[in-house]
PyMOL Python script that loads the backbone (N, CA, C, O; Angstrom):
from pymol import cmd

cmd.read_pdbstr("""\
ATOM      1  N   MET A   1     -54.144  62.217  -6.896  1.00  0.00           N
ATOM      2  CA  MET A   1     -53.871  63.835  -8.090  1.00  0.00           C
ATOM      3  C   MET A   1     -52.379  62.194  -8.492  1.00  0.00           C
ATOM      4  O   MET A   1     -51.708  61.404  -7.828  1.00  0.00           O
ATOM      5  N   ALA A   2     -52.567  62.479  -9.701  1.00  0.00           N
ATOM      6  CA  ALA A   2     -51.426  61.883 -10.485  1.00  0.00           C
ATOM      7  C   ALA A   2     -50.635  62.614 -10.219  1.00  0.00           C
ATOM      8  O   ALA A   2     -50.914  63.748  -9.827  1.00  0.00           O
ATOM      9  N   ASP A   3     -49.038  62.040 -10.399  1.00  0.00           N
ATOM     10  CA  ASP A   3     -47.577  62.719 -10.265  1.00  0.00           C
ATOM     11  C   ASP A   3     -47.652  63.051 -12.211  1.00  0.00           C
ATOM     12  O   ASP A   3     -48.176  62.467 -13.159  1.00  0.00           O
ATOM     13  N   GLU A   4     -46.727  64.424 -12.026  1.00  0.00           N
ATOM     14  CA  GLU A   4     -46.697  65.181 -13.186  1.00  0.00           C
ATOM     15  C   GLU A   4     -45.439  64.473 -13.409  1.00  0.00           C
ATOM     16  O   GLU A   4     -44.490  64.414 -12.626  1.00  0.00           O
ATOM     17  N   LYS A   5     -45.600  63.620 -15.276  1.00  0.00           N
ATOM     18  CA  LYS A   5     -44.394  63.192 -15.585  1.00  0.00           C
ATOM     19  C   LYS A   5     -43.493  64.078 -16.144  1.00  0.00           C
ATOM     20  O   LYS A   5     -43.790  65.056 -16.830  1.00  0.00           O
ATOM     21  N   VAL A   6     -42.133  63.628 -15.764  1.00  0.00           N
ATOM     22  CA  VAL A   6     -40.737  64.300 -15.511  1.00  0.00           C
ATOM     23  C   VAL A   6     -41.177  64.451 -17.818  1.00  0.00           C
ATOM     24  O   VAL A   6     -41.991  63.913 -18.569  1.00  0.00           O
ATOM     25  N   THR A   7     -39.887  65.628 -18.010  1.00  0.00           N
ATOM     26  CA  THR A   7     -40.276  66.075 -19.512  1.00  0.00           C
ATOM     27  C   THR A   7     -38.726  66.758 -19.520  1.00  0.00           C
ATOM     28  O   THR A   7     -38.319  67.158 -18.429  1.00  0.00           O
ATOM     29  N   GLY A   8     -37.841  66.910 -20.701  1.00  0.00           N
ATOM     30  CA  GLY A   8     -36.692  67.242 -20.619  1.00  0.00           C
ATOM     31  C   GLY A   8     -35.798  66.762 -20.337  1.00  0.00           C
ATOM     32  O   GLY A   8     -35.876  65.598 -19.944  1.00  0.00           O
ATOM     33  N   PRO A   9     -34.283  67.545 -20.412  1.00  0.00           N
ATOM     34  CA  PRO A   9     -33.267  66.860 -20.400  1.00  0.00           C
ATOM     35  C   PRO A   9     -33.502  65.856 -18.726  1.00  0.00           C
ATOM     36  O   PRO A   9     -33.019  64.724 -18.687  1.00  0.00           O
ATOM     37  N   ALA A  10     -34.107  66.303 -17.721  1.00  0.00           N
ATOM     38  CA  ALA A  10     -34.375  65.406 -16.668  1.00  0.00           C
ATOM     39  C   ALA A  10     -35.039  64.561 -16.620  1.00  0.00           C
ATOM     40  O   ALA A  10     -35.452  64.053 -15.577  1.00  0.00           O
ATOM     41  N   SER A  11     -35.354  64.136 -17.986  1.00  0.00           N
ATOM     42  CA  SER A  11     -36.438  62.895 -17.612  1.00  0.00           C
ATOM     43  C   SER A  11     -35.397  61.387 -18.095  1.00  0.00           C
ATOM     44  O   SER A  11     -35.832  60.245 -18.244  1.00  0.00           O
ATOM     45  N   TYR A  12     -34.125  61.794 -18.239  1.00  0.00           N
ATOM     46  CA  TYR A  12     -32.965  61.145 -18.406  1.00  0.00           C
ATOM     47  C   TYR A  12     -32.207  61.334 -17.461  1.00  0.00           C
ATOM     48  O   TYR A  12     -31.020  61.476 -17.756  1.00  0.00           O
ATOM     49  N   PHE A  13     -32.544  61.395 -16.201  1.00  0.00           N
ATOM     50  CA  PHE A  13     -31.829  61.483 -14.960  1.00  0.00           C
ATOM     51  C   PHE A  13     -32.031  59.735 -14.133  1.00  0.00           C
ATOM     52  O   PHE A  13     -30.996  59.155 -13.805  1.00  0.00           O
ATOM     53  N   PRO A  14     -32.866  59.319 -13.974  1.00  0.00           N
ATOM     54  CA  PRO A  14     -32.811  58.415 -13.431  1.00  0.00           C
ATOM     55  C   PRO A  14     -32.071  57.157 -13.909  1.00  0.00           C
ATOM     56  O   PRO A  14     -31.700  56.230 -13.189  1.00  0.00           O
ATOM     57  N   SER A  15     -31.852  57.318 -15.770  1.00  0.00           N
ATOM     58  CA  SER A  15     -31.270  56.381 -15.922  1.00  0.00           C
ATOM     59  C   SER A  15     -29.649  56.897 -16.410  1.00  0.00           C
ATOM     60  O   SER A  15     -28.913  56.180 -17.087  1.00  0.00           O
ATOM     61  N   ILE A  16     -29.329  58.079 -15.990  1.00  0.00           N
ATOM     62  CA  ILE A  16     -28.212  58.347 -15.852  1.00  0.00           C
ATOM     63  C   ILE A  16     -27.670  57.888 -14.452  1.00  0.00           C
ATOM     64  O   ILE A  16     -26.648  57.202 -14.490  1.00  0.00           O
ATOM     65  N   GLU A  17     -28.194  58.160 -13.252  1.00  0.00           N
ATOM     66  CA  GLU A  17     -27.693  57.674 -12.187  1.00  0.00           C
ATOM     67  C   GLU A  17     -27.691  56.035 -12.163  1.00  0.00           C
ATOM     68  O   GLU A  17     -26.929  55.448 -11.394  1.00  0.00           O
ATOM     69  N   LYS A  18     -28.518  55.365 -12.980  1.00  0.00           N
ATOM     70  CA  LYS A  18     -28.618  54.203 -12.568  1.00  0.00           C
ATOM     71  C   LYS A  18     -27.143  53.259 -13.533  1.00  0.00           C
ATOM     72  O   LYS A  18     -26.438  52.362 -13.071  1.00  0.00           O
ATOM     73  N   LYS A  19     -27.101  53.657 -14.442  1.00  0.00           N
ATOM     74  CA  LYS A  19     -25.706  53.656 -15.567  1.00  0.00           C
ATOM     75  C   LYS A  19     -24.617  53.648 -15.304  1.00  0.00           C
ATOM     76  O   LYS A  19     -23.763  52.813 -15.606  1.00  0.00           O
ATOM     77  N   TYR A  20     -24.449  55.408 -14.184  1.00  0.00           N
ATOM     78  CA  TYR A  20     -23.383  55.427 -13.959  1.00  0.00           C
ATOM     79  C   TYR A  20     -22.974  55.844 -12.588  1.00  0.00           C
ATOM     80  O   TYR A  20     -22.056  56.587 -12.240  1.00  0.00           O
ATOM     81  N   GLY A  21     -23.398  55.536 -12.255  1.00  0.00           N
ATOM     82  CA  GLY A  21     -23.785  55.101 -10.385  1.00  0.00           C
ATOM     83  C   GLY A  21     -24.128  56.436  -9.778  1.00  0.00           C
ATOM     84  O   GLY A  21     -24.905  56.462  -8.823  1.00  0.00           O
ATOM     85  N   GLN A  22     -23.471  57.837 -10.383  1.00  0.00           N
ATOM     86  CA  GLN A  22     -23.399  59.000  -9.565  1.00  0.00           C
ATOM     87  C   GLN A  22     -24.850  59.714  -9.606  1.00  0.00           C
ATOM     88  O   GLN A  22     -25.648  59.811 -10.538  1.00  0.00           O
ATOM     89  N   PRO A  23     -24.912  60.160  -8.333  1.00  0.00           N
ATOM     90  CA  PRO A  23     -26.278  60.869  -8.554  1.00  0.00           C
ATOM     91  C   PRO A  23     -25.703  62.575  -9.570  1.00  0.00           C
ATOM     92  O   PRO A  23     -24.621  63.125  -9.776  1.00  0.00           O
ATOM     93  N   ILE A  24     -26.789  62.782  -9.851  1.00  0.00           N
ATOM     94  CA  ILE A  24     -26.809  64.365 -10.689  1.00  0.00           C
ATOM     95  C   ILE A  24     -25.971  64.783  -9.964  1.00  0.00           C
ATOM     96  O   ILE A  24     -24.776  64.742 -10.254  1.00  0.00           O
ATOM     97  N   GLU A  25     -26.592  65.435  -8.501  1.00  0.00           N
ATOM     98  CA  GLU A  25     -25.149  66.222  -8.251  1.00  0.00           C
ATOM     99  C   GLU A  25     -23.995  66.372  -8.257  1.00  0.00           C
ATOM    100  O   GLU A  25     -23.332  67.408  -8.212  1.00  0.00           O
ATOM    101  N   HIS A  26     -23.580  64.902  -8.338  1.00  0.00           N
ATOM    102  CA  HIS A  26     -21.969  64.923  -8.721  1.00  0.00           C
ATOM    103  C   HIS A  26     -22.339  65.282 -10.274  1.00  0.00           C
ATOM    104  O   HIS A  26     -22.885  66.332  -9.934  1.00  0.00           O
ATOM    105  N   TRP A  27     -22.428  65.284 -11.068  1.00  0.00           N
ATOM    106  CA  TRP A  27     -22.040  65.595 -12.745  1.00  0.00           C
ATOM    107  C   TRP A  27     -22.509  67.006 -12.569  1.00  0.00           C
ATOM    108  O   TRP A  27     -21.853  67.703 -13.343  1.00  0.00           O
ATOM    109  N   MET A  28     -23.094  67.504 -12.099  1.00  0.00           N
ATOM    110  CA  MET A  28     -23.457  69.060 -12.073  1.00  0.00           C
ATOM    111  C   MET A  28     -21.844  69.663 -11.777  1.00  0.00           C
ATOM    112  O   MET A  28     -21.116  70.358 -12.486  1.00  0.00           O
ATOM    113  N   ARG A  29     -21.639  69.070 -10.411  1.00  0.00           N
ATOM    114  CA  ARG A  29     -20.343  69.875  -9.738  1.00  0.00           C
ATOM    115  C   ARG A  29     -19.070  69.592 -10.759  1.00  0.00           C
ATOM    116  O   ARG A  29     -18.173  70.352 -11.124  1.00  0.00           O
ATOM    117  N   GLU A  30     -19.375  68.003 -11.124  1.00  0.00           N
ATOM    118  CA  GLU A  30     -18.132  68.468 -12.439  1.00  0.00           C
ATOM    119  C   GLU A  30     -18.301  69.445 -13.650  1.00  0.00           C
ATOM    120  O   GLU A  30     -17.320  69.944 -14.201  1.00  0.00           O
ATOM    121  N   LEU A  31     -19.645  69.706 -14.056  1.00  0.00           N
ATOM    122  CA  LEU A  31     -19.706  70.565 -15.324  1.00  0.00           C
ATOM    123  C   LEU A  31     -19.742  71.815 -14.414  1.00  0.00           C
ATOM    124  O   LEU A  31     -20.350  72.678 -15.048  1.00  0.00           O
ATOM    125  N   GLU A  32     -19.314  72.355 -13.059  1.00  0.00           N
ATOM    126  CA  GLU A  32     -19.089  73.813 -12.489  1.00  0.00           C
ATOM    127  C   GLU A  32     -17.532  74.154 -12.734  1.00  0.00           C
ATOM    128  O   GLU A  32     -17.050  75.278 -12.593  1.00  0.00           O
ATOM    129  N   LYS A  33     -16.707  72.807 -13.187  1.00  0.00           N
ATOM    130  CA  LYS A  33     -15.260  72.887 -13.890  1.00  0.00           C
ATOM    131  C   LYS A  33     -15.217  73.090 -14.692  1.00  0.00           C
ATOM    132  O   LYS A  33     -14.073  73.480 -14.926  1.00  0.00           O
ATOM    133  N   VAL A  34     -16.015  73.123 -15.815  1.00  0.00           N
ATOM    134  CA  VAL A  34     -15.854  73.447 -17.006  1.00  0.00           C
ATOM    135  C   VAL A  34     -17.350  74.555 -17.579  1.00  0.00           C
ATOM    136  O   VAL A  34     -17.946  74.562 -18.656  1.00  0.00           O
ATOM    137  N   ALA A  35     -17.551  75.391 -16.314  1.00  0.00           N
ATOM    138  CA  ALA A  35     -18.898  76.332 -16.827  1.00  0.00           C
ATOM    139  C   ALA A  35     -18.270  76.840 -17.894  1.00  0.00           C
ATOM    140  O   ALA A  35     -18.923  76.650 -18.921  1.00  0.00           O
ATOM    141  N   ASP A  36     -17.017  77.551 -18.100  1.00  0.00           N
ATOM    142  CA  ASP A  36     -17.171  78.805 -18.786  1.00  0.00           C
ATOM    143  C   ASP A  36     -17.128  78.469 -20.248  1.00  0.00           C
ATOM    144  O   ASP A  36     -17.255  79.439 -20.996  1.00  0.00           O
ATOM    145  N   ARG A  37     -16.946  77.064 -20.915  1.00  0.00           N
ATOM    146  CA  ARG A  37     -16.648  76.252 -21.747  1.00  0.00           C
ATOM    147  C   ARG A  37     -18.433  76.585 -22.157  1.00  0.00           C
ATOM    148  O   ARG A  37     -19.386  76.939 -21.464  1.00  0.00           O
ATOM    149  N   LYS A  38     -18.235  76.188 -23.972  1.00  0.00           N
ATOM    150  CA  LYS A  38     -19.380  76.582 -24.438  1.00  0.00           C
ATOM    151  C   LYS A  38     -19.931  74.965 -24.750  1.00  0.00           C
ATOM    152  O   LYS A  38     -19.054  74.128 -24.964  1.00  0.00           O
ATOM    153  N   HIS A  39     -21.251  74.567 -24.772  1.00  0.00           N
ATOM    154  CA  HIS A  39     -22.361  73.793 -24.944  1.00  0.00           C
ATOM    155  C   HIS A  39     -21.467  72.167 -25.577  1.00  0.00           C
ATOM    156  O   HIS A  39     -20.858  71.354 -24.882  1.00  0.00           O
ATOM    157  N   MET A  40     -21.603  72.149 -26.499  1.00  0.00           N
ATOM    158  CA  MET A  40     -20.618  70.676 -27.141  1.00  0.00           C
ATOM    159  C   MET A  40     -19.067  70.415 -26.383  1.00  0.00           C
ATOM    160  O   MET A  40     -18.662  69.299 -26.056  1.00  0.00           O
ATOM    161  N   GLU A  41     -18.511  71.357 -26.239  1.00  0.00           N
ATOM    162  CA  GLU A  41     -17.063  71.524 -25.266  1.00  0.00           C
ATOM    163  C   GLU A  41     -17.184  70.831 -24.066  1.00  0.00           C
ATOM    164  O   GLU A  41     -16.334  70.022 -23.694  1.00  0.00           O
ATOM    165  N   GLN A  42     -18.681  71.233 -23.134  1.00  0.00           N
ATOM    166  CA  GLN A  42     -19.194  70.771 -21.994  1.00  0.00           C
ATOM    167  C   GLN A  42     -19.418  68.953 -22.246  1.00  0.00           C
ATOM    168  O   GLN A  42     -18.991  68.193 -21.376  1.00  0.00           O
ATOM    169  N   VAL A  43     -19.979  68.501 -23.258  1.00  0.00           N
ATOM    170  CA  VAL A  43     -20.684  67.408 -23.213  1.00  0.00           C
ATOM    171  C   VAL A  43     -19.754  66.664 -23.992  1.00  0.00           C
ATOM    172  O   VAL A  43     -20.150  65.515 -24.192  1.00  0.00           O
ATOM    173  N   ALA A  44     -18.038  67.080 -24.778  1.00  0.00           N
ATOM    174  CA  ALA A  44     -17.136  66.530 -25.179  1.00  0.00           C
ATOM    175  C   ALA A  44     -16.435  65.972 -23.471  1.00  0.00           C
ATOM    176  O   ALA A  44     -15.878  64.887 -23.299  1.00  0.00           O
ATOM    177  N   TYR A  45     -16.597  66.743 -22.679  1.00  0.00           N
ATOM    178  CA  TYR A  45     -15.718  66.768 -21.411  1.00  0.00           C
ATOM    179  C   TYR A  45     -16.116  65.541 -20.211  1.00  0.00           C
ATOM    180  O   TYR A  45     -15.496  64.901 -19.362  1.00  0.00           O
ATOM    181  N   LEU A  46     -17.858  65.664 -20.811  1.00  0.00           N
ATOM    182  CA  LEU A  46     -18.175  64.530 -19.674  1.00  0.00           C
ATOM    183  C   LEU A  46     -18.058  63.154 -20.477  1.00  0.00           C
ATOM    184  O   LEU A  46     -17.676  62.200 -19.800  1.00  0.00           O
ATOM    185  N   LYS A  47     -18.319  62.928 -21.755  1.00  0.00           N
ATOM    186  CA  LYS A  47     -17.861  61.404 -22.755  1.00  0.00           C
ATOM    187  C   LYS A  47     -16.763  61.467 -22.973  1.00  0.00           C
ATOM    188  O   LYS A  47     -16.460  60.332 -23.343  1.00  0.00           O
ATOM    189  N   ASN A  48     -15.357  62.466 -23.004  1.00  0.00           N
ATOM    190  CA  ASN A  48     -14.330  61.951 -22.682  1.00  0.00           C
ATOM    191  C   ASN A  48     -12.986  61.374 -21.414  1.00  0.00           C
ATOM    192  O   ASN A  48     -11.948  60.713 -21.368  1.00  0.00           O
ATOM    193  N   GLU A  49     -13.959  62.216 -20.497  1.00  0.00           N
ATOM    194  CA  GLU A  49     -13.020  61.915 -18.946  1.00  0.00           C
ATOM    195  C   GLU A  49     -13.803  60.664 -18.097  1.00  0.00           C
ATOM    196  O   GLU A  49     -13.393  60.013 -17.136  1.00  0.00           O
ATOM    197  N   PHE A  50     -15.246  60.578 -18.920  1.00  0.00           N
ATOM    198  CA  PHE A  50     -16.181  59.731 -17.591  1.00  0.00           C
ATOM    199  C   PHE A  50     -16.873  58.741 -18.620  1.00  0.00           C
ATOM    200  O   PHE A  50     -17.598  57.879 -18.123  1.00  0.00           O
ATOM    201  N   GLY A  51     -16.725  58.770 -20.037  1.00  0.00           N
ATOM    202  CA  GLY A  51     -17.213  57.670 -20.790  1.00  0.00           C
ATOM    203  C   GLY A  51     -18.878  57.313 -21.064  1.00  0.00           C
ATOM    204  O   GLY A  51     -19.620  56.388 -21.395  1.00  0.00           O
ATOM    205  N   ILE A  52     -18.887  59.052 -20.589  1.00  0.00           N
ATOM    206  CA  ILE A  52     -20.596  59.300 -20.632  1.00  0.00           C
ATOM    207  C   ILE A  52     -21.478  59.164 -22.465  1.00  0.00           C
ATOM    208  O   ILE A  52     -21.030  59.814 -23.410  1.00  0.00           O
ATOM    209  N   GLY A  53     -22.324  58.521 -22.565  1.00  0.00           N
ATOM    210  CA  GLY A  53     -22.934  58.690 -23.846  1.00  0.00           C
ATOM    211  C   GLY A  53     -23.172  60.027 -24.371  1.00  0.00           C
ATOM    212  O   GLY A  53     -23.138  60.798 -23.412  1.00  0.00           O
ATOM    213  N   HIS A  54     -23.366  60.568 -25.303  1.00  0.00           N
ATOM    214  CA  HIS A  54     -23.637  61.615 -26.130  1.00  0.00           C
ATOM    215  C   HIS A  54     -25.161  62.014 -25.672  1.00  0.00           C
ATOM    216  O   HIS A  54     -25.300  62.995 -24.942  1.00  0.00           O
ATOM    217  N   GLY A  55     -26.142  61.368 -26.035  1.00  0.00           N
ATOM    218  CA  GLY A  55     -27.797  61.101 -25.681  1.00  0.00           C
ATOM    219  C   GLY A  55     -27.322  62.398 -23.878  1.00  0.00           C
ATOM    220  O   GLY A  55     -27.322  63.625 -23.781  1.00  0.00           O
ATOM    221  N   HIS A  56     -26.891  60.889 -22.449  1.00  0.00           N
ATOM    222  CA  HIS A  56     -26.746  61.079 -22.070  1.00  0.00           C
ATOM    223  C   HIS A  56     -26.280  62.631 -21.148  1.00  0.00           C
ATOM    224  O   HIS A  56     -26.638  63.310 -20.185  1.00  0.00           O
ATOM    225  N   ALA A  57     -25.008  62.564 -22.480  1.00  0.00           N
ATOM    226  CA  ALA A  57     -23.905  64.267 -21.592  1.00  0.00           C
ATOM    227  C   ALA A  57     -24.744  65.303 -22.187  1.00  0.00           C
ATOM    228  O   ALA A  57     -24.833  66.380 -21.597  1.00  0.00           O
ATOM    229  N   ASN A  58     -25.526  65.063 -23.554  1.00  0.00           N
ATOM    230  CA  ASN A  58     -26.001  66.410 -23.863  1.00  0.00           C
ATOM    231  C   ASN A  58     -27.068  66.633 -22.682  1.00  0.00           C
ATOM    232  O   ASN A  58     -27.127  67.769 -22.212  1.00  0.00           O
ATOM    233  N   ALA A  59     -27.937  65.616 -22.153  1.00  0.00           N
ATOM    234  CA  ALA A  59     -29.082  66.043 -21.450  1.00  0.00           C
ATOM    235  C   ALA A  59     -28.445  66.545 -20.231  1.00  0.00           C
ATOM    236  O   ALA A  59     -29.082  67.544 -19.896  1.00  0.00           O
ATOM    237  N   LEU A  60     -27.491  66.326 -19.412  1.00  0.00           N
ATOM    238  CA  LEU A  60     -27.075  66.818 -18.312  1.00  0.00           C
ATOM    239  C   LEU A  60     -26.576  68.135 -18.511  1.00  0.00           C
ATOM    240  O   LEU A  60     -26.846  68.941 -17.622  1.00  0.00           O
ATOM    241  N   VAL A  61     -25.695  68.657 -19.791  1.00  0.00           N
ATOM    242  CA  VAL A  61     -25.135  69.774 -19.995  1.00  0.00           C
ATOM    243  C   VAL A  61     -26.589  70.826 -20.146  1.00  0.00           C
ATOM    244  O   VAL A  61     -26.773  71.749 -19.353  1.00  0.00           O
ATOM    245  N   GLY A  62     -27.263  70.609 -20.942  1.00  0.00           N
ATOM    246  CA  GLY A  62     -28.717  70.861 -21.314  1.00  0.00           C
ATOM    247  C   GLY A  62     -29.216  71.131 -20.084  1.00  0.00           C
ATOM    248  O   GLY A  62     -29.558  72.313 -20.033  1.00  0.00           O
ATOM    249  N   TRP A  63     -29.456  70.397 -18.806  1.00  0.00           N
ATOM    250  CA  TRP A  63     -29.548  71.165 -17.803  1.00  0.00           C
ATOM    251  C   TRP A  63     -29.317  72.104 -17.091  1.00  0.00           C
ATOM    252  O   TRP A  63     -30.032  73.039 -16.731  1.00  0.00           O
ATOM    253  N   PHE A  64     -27.880  71.748 -16.801  1.00  0.00           N
ATOM    254  CA  PHE A  64     -26.880  72.644 -15.907  1.00  0.00           C
ATOM    255  C   PHE A  64     -26.738  73.809 -16.726  1.00  0.00           C
ATOM    256  O   PHE A  64     -26.205  74.841 -16.317  1.00  0.00           O
ATOM    257  N   ARG A  65     -27.186  73.668 -17.826  1.00  0.00           N
ATOM    258  CA  ARG A  65     -27.100  75.449 -19.037  1.00  0.00           C
ATOM    259  C   ARG A  65     -27.900  76.237 -18.321  1.00  0.00           C
ATOM    260  O   ARG A  65     -27.643  77.273 -17.709  1.00  0.00           O
ATOM    261  N   GLU A  66     -29.399  75.347 -18.524  1.00  0.00           N
ATOM    262  CA  GLU A  66     -30.257  75.905 -18.329  1.00  0.00           C
ATOM    263  C   GLU A  66     -30.780  76.459 -16.962  1.00  0.00           C
ATOM    264  O   GLU A  66     -31.768  77.191 -16.907  1.00  0.00           O
ATOM    265  N   HIS A  67     -30.069  76.073 -15.866  1.00  0.00           N
ATOM    266  CA  HIS A  67     -30.163  76.435 -14.413  1.00  0.00           C
ATOM    267  C   HIS A  67     -28.896  76.917 -14.160  1.00  0.00           C
ATOM    268  O   HIS A  67     -28.581  76.879 -12.971  1.00  0.00           O
ATOM    269  N   ASN A  68     -27.964  77.420 -15.029  1.00  0.00           N
ATOM    270  CA  ASN A  68     -26.718  78.362 -14.525  1.00  0.00           C
ATOM    271  C   ASN A  68     -26.655  79.013 -15.492  1.00  0.00           C
ATOM    272  O   ASN A  68     -25.566  78.661 -15.946  1.00  0.00           O
ATOM    273  N   SER A  69     -27.060  79.756 -16.182  1.00  0.00           N
ATOM    274  CA  SER A  69     -27.488  80.781 -16.837  1.00  0.00           C
ATOM    275  C   SER A  69     -26.812  82.252 -16.341  1.00  0.00           C
ATOM    276  O   SER A  69     -27.143  83.301 -16.893  1.00  0.00           O
TER     277      SER A  69
END
""", "prot")
cmd.dss("prot")
cmd.show_as("cartoon", "prot")
cmd.util.cbc("prot")
cmd.orient("prot")
């Protein structure tokens, strides 16, 4: 049986973990701190506080909002 290909925001997770040295759960905890903010404000938080690139930050926020609405 072939493995299903991961798509959407989660497809970025392996590279996010490799580049920033933290598991995805770490970033989800960080986003919980700013859960009341709008999407782009959350993206800006990750970019400004942790130096995460826009695409990776957007993927993390997209997944977080999809699973925490």
